[in-house]
PLY file of the C-alpha trace (Angstrom):
ply
format ascii 1.0
element vertex 423
property float x
property float y
property float z
element edge 422
property int vertex1
property int vertex2
end_header
-35.99 -2.82 -1.33
-35.71 -6.41 -2.50
-31.99 -6.71 -3.19
-30.40 -9.74 -4.85
-26.63 -10.19 -4.59
-25.13 -12.47 -7.24
-21.65 -13.81 -6.49
-19.78 -17.04 -7.18
-16.24 -18.27 -6.60
-14.21 -19.07 -3.52
-14.90 -17.92 0.04
-13.09 -14.65 -0.70
-15.71 -13.93 -3.38
-18.62 -14.63 -1.03
-17.74 -13.64 2.55
-17.47 -9.86 1.94
-20.92 -9.92 0.33
-22.34 -11.65 3.38
-21.07 -8.71 5.43
-22.63 -6.25 2.98
-25.89 -8.19 2.85
-26.05 -8.27 6.62
-25.65 -4.47 6.78
-28.32 -3.90 4.11
-30.65 -6.21 6.00
-29.96 -4.31 9.23
-31.13 -1.18 7.42
-34.50 -2.79 6.65
-33.96 -4.19 3.17
-34.83 -7.68 1.99
-31.54 -9.30 0.90
-30.82 -12.61 -0.81
-27.34 -13.84 -1.69
-27.34 -16.09 -4.76
-24.20 -18.20 -4.70
-22.76 -21.72 -4.65
-24.62 -24.32 -2.61
-21.49 -24.92 -0.51
-21.90 -21.46 1.06
-25.47 -21.96 2.29
-24.46 -22.41 5.95
-22.26 -19.31 5.95
-24.90 -17.07 4.38
-27.81 -18.26 6.52
-25.63 -18.36 9.64
-25.51 -14.56 9.47
-29.25 -14.19 8.97
-29.18 -13.44 5.24
-31.48 -15.24 2.80
-29.83 -17.71 0.43
-30.58 -18.89 -3.09
-28.48 -21.80 -4.46
-26.39 -21.67 -7.62
-25.11 -24.96 -9.01
-21.47 -24.01 -9.31
-18.67 -25.02 -6.93
-15.37 -23.35 -7.79
-13.60 -24.99 -4.87
-14.54 -28.45 -6.07
-13.40 -27.55 -9.57
-10.03 -26.17 -8.45
-9.38 -29.19 -6.26
-10.07 -31.67 -9.05
-7.25 -33.08 -11.16
-8.60 -31.34 -14.24
-9.00 -28.05 -12.41
-5.43 -28.14 -11.11
-4.14 -28.70 -14.65
-6.08 -25.63 -15.76
-4.74 -23.52 -12.89
-1.19 -24.59 -13.75
-1.67 -23.06 -17.18
-1.58 -26.20 -19.31
-3.05 -24.83 -22.61
-4.34 -28.21 -23.81
-5.98 -28.87 -20.44
-7.57 -25.41 -20.49
-9.12 -25.93 -23.93
-10.30 -29.45 -23.19
-11.82 -28.71 -19.81
-13.46 -25.44 -20.84
-15.85 -27.47 -22.98
-16.30 -30.49 -20.73
-16.23 -28.86 -17.25
-16.48 -25.09 -17.32
-19.11 -24.50 -20.01
-21.70 -26.82 -18.42
-21.11 -25.10 -15.06
-21.62 -21.69 -16.64
-24.86 -22.77 -18.31
-26.21 -24.05 -14.99
-25.09 -20.86 -13.25
-26.85 -18.59 -15.73
-30.11 -20.49 -15.37
-29.94 -20.45 -11.55
-29.07 -16.75 -11.37
-31.97 -15.83 -13.64
-34.43 -17.93 -11.63
-33.27 -16.34 -8.37
-33.21 -12.73 -9.60
-36.55 -12.35 -11.41
-38.31 -10.62 -8.50
-35.35 -8.35 -7.67
-35.83 -4.59 -7.31
-32.07 -3.95 -7.10
-29.22 -6.12 -8.30
-25.62 -6.27 -7.04
-23.35 -8.60 -8.98
-19.78 -9.86 -8.84
-18.28 -10.01 -12.37
-17.82 -13.78 -11.98
-21.60 -14.05 -11.88
-21.66 -13.54 -15.63
-25.42 -13.12 -15.96
-25.68 -10.09 -13.70
-25.27 -7.56 -16.49
-27.73 -9.33 -18.78
-30.39 -9.91 -16.12
-30.30 -6.19 -15.30
-30.69 -5.33 -18.98
-33.78 -7.54 -19.09
-35.36 -6.34 -15.83
-34.36 -2.66 -16.24
-33.72 -2.19 -12.53
-30.95 -0.36 -10.59
-27.69 -2.33 -10.65
-24.24 -2.25 -9.08
-21.10 -4.10 -10.16
-19.18 -5.09 -7.04
-15.87 -6.69 -6.12
-13.60 -7.00 -3.06
-10.72 -6.05 -5.40
-10.46 -2.91 -7.60
-10.64 -4.73 -10.95
-13.71 -3.14 -12.57
-13.39 0.63 -13.04
-10.44 1.67 -15.26
-7.77 3.85 -13.66
-4.31 5.09 -14.49
-3.15 4.84 -10.88
-2.44 1.10 -10.94
-2.54 -1.92 -13.23
-5.54 -4.24 -13.28
-4.90 -6.41 -10.17
-6.07 -9.52 -12.03
-2.97 -9.36 -14.24
0.38 -10.88 -13.16
2.33 -7.78 -14.26
2.24 -4.11 -13.29
3.17 -0.83 -14.94
3.74 2.75 -13.85
2.42 4.39 -17.04
-1.10 5.74 -16.72
-2.44 4.97 -20.20
-1.13 1.40 -20.03
-2.86 0.94 -16.71
-6.09 2.27 -18.21
-5.84 -0.21 -21.07
-5.15 -3.10 -18.71
-8.76 -3.02 -17.51
-9.96 -3.90 -21.02
-8.47 -7.34 -20.42
-11.67 -8.07 -18.49
-13.52 -8.15 -21.81
-10.98 -10.52 -23.33
-11.54 -12.92 -20.44
-15.30 -12.71 -20.97
-14.94 -13.38 -24.71
-14.47 -17.11 -24.08
-18.03 -17.24 -22.74
-19.82 -14.94 -25.18
-21.25 -17.84 -27.20
-22.91 -19.30 -24.06
-24.04 -15.90 -22.79
-25.47 -14.75 -26.12
-27.39 -17.99 -26.64
-28.82 -17.66 -23.11
-29.63 -13.98 -23.70
-31.68 -14.91 -26.74
-33.27 -18.19 -25.65
-33.99 -17.41 -21.98
-34.03 -13.63 -21.60
-35.44 -12.81 -25.04
-32.79 -10.15 -25.70
-32.00 -9.60 -29.37
-28.63 -7.85 -29.03
-25.37 -9.70 -28.43
-22.41 -9.15 -26.13
-19.11 -8.63 -28.00
-15.59 -7.41 -27.35
-16.78 -3.93 -28.33
-19.59 -3.94 -25.77
-19.13 -1.56 -22.86
-19.94 -3.76 -19.87
-19.90 -0.73 -17.56
-22.95 0.79 -19.24
-26.50 -0.49 -19.78
-28.63 1.41 -22.30
-26.29 4.40 -21.97
-26.45 4.47 -18.16
-23.19 4.10 -16.26
-23.16 1.16 -13.83
-22.03 2.27 -10.34
-19.19 0.22 -8.85
-18.81 -1.02 -5.27
-15.35 -1.93 -3.99
-14.84 -3.69 -0.67
-11.34 -2.36 -0.04
-9.75 0.63 1.64
-8.49 3.87 0.08
-5.76 3.76 2.72
-4.45 0.61 1.03
-5.44 1.15 -2.61
-5.50 4.74 -3.97
-8.93 6.11 -4.86
-8.98 7.66 -8.33
-10.66 11.10 -8.17
-11.73 10.74 -11.82
-14.18 8.06 -10.66
-16.12 10.87 -8.98
-19.41 9.56 -7.59
-19.48 6.41 -9.72
-17.28 4.28 -7.44
-17.77 3.57 -3.75
-14.56 2.50 -1.99
-14.46 3.38 1.67
-12.99 0.29 3.35
-12.94 -3.49 3.60
-16.21 -5.34 4.13
-15.21 -7.25 7.24
-17.31 -10.12 8.58
-16.87 -10.94 12.23
-17.04 -14.53 13.48
-20.50 -15.89 14.13
-22.06 -15.21 17.53
-21.58 -18.07 19.93
-18.48 -19.40 18.18
-15.85 -20.66 20.64
-12.37 -22.06 20.01
-11.52 -25.55 21.16
-9.74 -26.14 24.44
-6.78 -27.58 22.49
-6.12 -24.44 20.46
-6.51 -22.23 23.54
-4.05 -24.38 25.43
-1.51 -24.17 22.62
-1.76 -20.38 22.46
-1.36 -20.06 26.22
1.66 -22.37 26.42
4.12 -20.02 24.77
4.71 -16.75 22.92
2.37 -15.69 20.08
2.83 -18.03 17.10
2.84 -17.44 13.37
-0.45 -18.21 11.60
0.01 -20.14 8.35
-2.67 -20.58 5.68
-2.73 -21.20 1.95
-6.53 -21.40 2.05
-7.97 -22.96 -1.13
-4.66 -22.93 -3.03
-3.67 -26.55 -3.86
0.08 -27.01 -3.34
2.04 -29.08 -5.85
3.87 -30.93 -3.05
1.86 -30.14 0.09
3.59 -32.43 2.53
7.04 -31.25 1.45
5.93 -27.68 2.10
4.62 -28.77 5.49
8.01 -30.32 6.32
9.82 -27.15 5.23
7.61 -25.03 7.47
8.22 -27.24 10.50
11.98 -27.14 9.97
11.96 -23.37 9.40
10.00 -22.81 12.63
12.48 -24.95 14.54
15.47 -23.09 13.12
13.94 -19.70 13.97
12.67 -20.84 17.38
9.11 -19.89 16.46
5.75 -21.56 16.96
2.97 -21.83 14.40
-0.72 -22.49 13.89
-1.10 -24.22 10.53
-4.54 -24.09 8.89
-4.44 -26.75 6.19
-7.63 -25.71 4.37
-7.73 -26.98 0.78
-3.93 -26.89 0.34
-3.57 -30.67 0.39
-1.46 -30.67 3.56
-2.29 -33.34 6.11
-3.80 -32.17 9.38
-2.07 -34.79 11.53
0.18 -33.60 14.40
3.64 -32.48 13.34
5.62 -31.34 16.37
5.03 -29.62 19.71
6.04 -26.39 17.95
3.11 -26.33 15.55
-0.66 -26.71 16.03
-2.46 -28.09 12.98
-6.15 -27.55 12.23
-8.30 -27.36 9.13
-9.55 -23.81 9.73
-10.08 -21.08 12.31
-11.80 -17.68 12.03
-9.13 -15.23 10.89
-10.60 -12.34 12.87
-10.18 -14.39 16.05
-6.78 -15.97 15.37
-4.69 -13.31 13.65
-4.70 -10.76 16.52
-3.27 -13.53 18.77
-0.24 -14.12 16.52
3.09 -12.41 15.84
2.50 -12.49 12.07
0.87 -14.39 9.23
2.19 -16.49 6.34
-0.49 -16.70 3.65
-1.31 -16.95 -0.06
-2.26 -13.32 -0.64
-5.98 -13.70 -1.27
-7.90 -10.45 -0.87
-9.96 -11.67 2.09
-7.02 -13.09 4.01
-4.92 -10.00 3.29
-7.70 -7.77 4.61
-8.01 -9.87 7.77
-4.27 -9.60 8.42
-4.42 -5.83 7.84
-7.26 -5.56 10.36
-5.26 -7.51 12.94
-2.27 -5.17 12.66
0.23 -7.98 12.10
3.10 -8.16 9.57
2.95 -10.81 6.88
4.80 -13.09 4.50
2.83 -13.58 1.27
3.28 -16.62 -0.96
1.31 -15.60 -4.09
0.02 -18.21 -6.51
-2.28 -16.66 -9.12
-4.94 -14.07 -10.00
-4.76 -10.95 -7.78
-2.39 -12.51 -5.22
0.84 -11.08 -6.76
-0.84 -7.66 -6.71
-1.53 -7.86 -2.97
1.96 -9.25 -2.28
3.55 -6.32 -4.09
1.27 -3.76 -2.45
1.88 -5.06 1.09
5.63 -4.92 0.48
5.28 -1.32 -0.79
3.36 -0.38 2.36
6.21 -1.74 4.49
4.14 -4.35 6.31
5.31 -7.51 4.50
8.57 -9.18 3.59
9.51 -9.90 -0.02
6.97 -12.30 -1.59
7.79 -16.02 -1.69
6.44 -17.94 -4.69
5.81 -21.68 -4.44
8.67 -22.54 -6.79
11.06 -20.55 -4.55
9.98 -22.23 -1.31
12.74 -23.88 0.71
13.70 -24.16 4.35
16.23 -21.39 3.83
13.78 -19.01 2.10
11.21 -19.51 4.86
13.88 -19.03 7.55
15.10 -15.80 5.95
11.62 -14.26 5.76
10.52 -15.45 9.21
13.65 -13.89 10.71
12.90 -10.62 8.92
9.28 -10.63 10.02
10.06 -11.31 13.68
13.16 -9.13 14.04
12.22 -6.00 12.08
10.18 -3.80 14.44
9.34 -1.40 11.59
7.14 -4.03 9.93
5.10 -4.52 13.09
4.91 -0.80 13.81
3.61 0.09 10.34
1.14 -2.80 10.40
-0.26 -1.66 13.76
-0.56 1.97 12.61
-2.40 0.99 9.44
-4.75 -1.28 11.39
-5.70 1.63 13.64
-6.71 3.62 10.58
-8.61 0.75 8.97
-10.54 -0.05 12.14
-11.89 3.51 12.20
-13.43 3.15 8.74
-17.20 2.69 8.40
-17.08 0.84 5.09
-20.29 -1.17 5.29
-22.40 1.77 6.39
-20.87 4.02 3.71
-21.42 1.43 0.98
-25.03 0.87 2.01
-25.69 4.63 1.98
-24.10 4.87 -1.49
-26.44 2.11 -2.74
-29.53 3.75 -1.26
-28.71 7.17 -2.73
-27.98 5.75 -6.17
-31.25 3.79 -6.20
-33.21 6.86 -5.10
-31.59 8.93 -7.88
-32.29 6.17 -10.43
-35.98 6.13 -9.49
-36.24 9.94 -9.63
-34.90 9.92 -13.16
-37.23 7.08 -14.14
0 1
1 2
2 3
3 4
4 5
5 6
6 7
7 8
8 9
9 10
10 11
11 12
12 13
13 14
14 15
15 16
16 17
17 18
18 19
19 20
20 21
21 22
22 23
23 24
24 25
25 26
26 27
27 28
28 29
29 30
30 31
31 32
32 33
33 34
34 35
35 36
36 37
37 38
38 39
39 40
40 41
41 42
42 43
43 44
44 45
45 46
46 47
47 48
48 49
49 50
50 51
51 52
52 53
53 54
54 55
55 56
56 57
57 58
58 59
59 60
60 61
61 62
62 63
63 64
64 65
65 66
66 67
67 68
68 69
69 70
70 71
71 72
72 73
73 74
74 75
75 76
76 77
77 78
78 79
79 80
80 81
81 82
82 83
83 84
84 85
85 86
86 87
87 88
88 89
89 90
90 91
91 92
92 93
93 94
94 95
95 96
96 97
97 98
98 99
99 100
100 101
101 102
102 103
103 104
104 105
105 106
106 107
107 108
108 109
109 110
110 111
111 112
112 113
113 114
114 115
115 116
116 117
117 118
118 119
119 120
120 121
121 122
122 123
123 124
124 125
125 126
126 127
127 128
128 129
129 130
130 131
131 132
132 133
133 134
134 135
135 136
136 137
137 138
138 139
139 140
140 141
141 142
142 143
143 144
144 145
145 146
146 147
147 148
148 149
149 150
150 151
151 152
152 153
153 154
154 155
155 156
156 157
157 158
158 159
159 160
160 161
161 162
162 163
163 164
164 165
165 166
166 167
167 168
168 169
169 170
170 171
171 172
172 173
173 174
174 175
175 176
176 177
177 178
178 179
179 180
180 181
181 182
182 183
183 184
184 185
185 186
186 187
187 188
188 189
189 190
190 191
191 192
192 193
193 194
194 195
195 196
196 197
197 198
198 199
199 200
200 201
201 202
202 203
203 204
204 205
205 206
206 207
207 208
208 209
209 210
210 211
211 212
212 213
213 214
214 215
215 216
216 217
217 218
218 219
219 220
220 221
221 222
222 223
223 224
224 225
225 226
226 227
227 228
228 229
229 230
230 231
231 232
232 233
233 234
234 235
235 236
236 237
237 238
238 239
239 240
240 241
241 242
242 243
243 244
244 245
245 246
246 247
247 248
248 249
249 250
250 251
251 252
252 253
253 254
254 255
255 256
256 257
257 258
258 259
259 260
260 261
261 262
262 263
263 264
264 265
265 266
266 267
267 268
268 269
269 270
270 271
271 272
272 273
273 274
274 275
275 276
276 277
277 278
278 279
279 280
280 281
281 282
282 283
283 284
284 285
285 286
286 287
287 288
288 289
289 290
290 291
291 292
292 293
293 294
294 295
295 296
296 297
297 298
298 299
299 300
300 301
301 302
302 303
303 304
304 305
305 306
306 307
307 308
308 309
309 310
310 311
311 312
312 313
313 314
314 315
315 316
316 317
317 318
318 319
319 320
320 321
321 322
322 323
323 324
324 325
325 326
326 327
327 328
328 329
329 330
330 331
331 332
332 333
333 334
334 335
335 336
336 337
337 338
338 339
339 340
340 341
341 342
342 343
343 344
344 345
345 346
346 347
347 348
348 349
349 350
350 351
351 352
352 353
353 354
354 355
355 356
356 357
357 358
358 359
359 360
360 361
361 362
362 363
363 364
364 365
365 366
366 367
367 368
368 369
369 370
370 371
371 372
372 373
373 374
374 375
375 376
376 377
377 378
378 379
379 380
380 381
381 382
382 383
383 384
384 385
385 386
386 387
387 388
388 389
389 390
390 391
391 392
392 393
393 394
394 395
395 396
396 397
397 398
398 399
399 400
400 401
401 402
402 403
403 404
404 405
405 406
406 407
407 408
408 409
409 410
410 411
411 412
412 413
413 414
414 415
415 416
416 417
417 418
418 419
419 420
420 421
421 422
């Protein structure tokens, strides 16, 4: 099968699909990942074909305008939607269509807006996919994309309709593209069911574990969710002598990463972390990423670097302080280490709450609550509460026995075969 995977966003929106694409390719399928140009090296580094999409979410979020939008400034949101976001979306739709025209099967992340429409045009088997359970409605939990949660089933079911409200801001662009480029006469509206195409239910692929997020039995055979889509570090990758020396010089450190989350006062946060580590007599490996923190040396207690493979570093630590992104959370879960989550936006509060419920994380720490004292309190809890470490290790044992990628690939193959039999 010629399978095209459409996904855009940050690394957490791309890396799991590289793992899935690699597995599908191993099974003999032709696989192309269509995503932002900044992920070309990652995709091709794992032997998967790449098709560029002219959209760079990281660049947008790091810009002054993007940060104003992320901080919820309503005027900035309205202004930049027209000047920044809409042009990006128009480019993305054109690139996705160009890349997908010869596809026999389509897998699309909801952020790749054109996936639904391209499938409608091509009339081929399709799967909606996400590392987070935000697509298929359920009464078991609230839509993870929302900053609030409820325990009432019907409210949780309704919360998944918010996805359509988010899409509504782009309907004018999508509908114009549907007509002008795809030649489709119907329009997408708030009443459209984006989980069905021409009456056929769209199967859903989730790259997360039923041991972490409950699987809703009412989904029946329409949702595949059998584990996280982990991607191991590239073959031949080796850590530097400096990081190895730091790890060998003392007890396991804390890993610290806010990934692509831009901090409002990055260097102040960096100072707080150094002081908190000193007061708790702990060491740390600080991955500055896109947080805005400087990567210059801080103290003998902390090793600073832009990035390291999580699957390599996390097992060598005593715990992880992070932003609560789905990919980072999954990597910590796999390592069997306890965590401190500092959620910022989107699904991060959901993961922070869930990890606390599972007994493998301290209370969440929001950016506005960060202080030396709040870091000290949570670091002390993480390092002195053996129950956190014990539960994290037990859950990791279960997760590492899952065969998520194989199961997901089999689900795709069976669904495609059934689709072709029905015609």
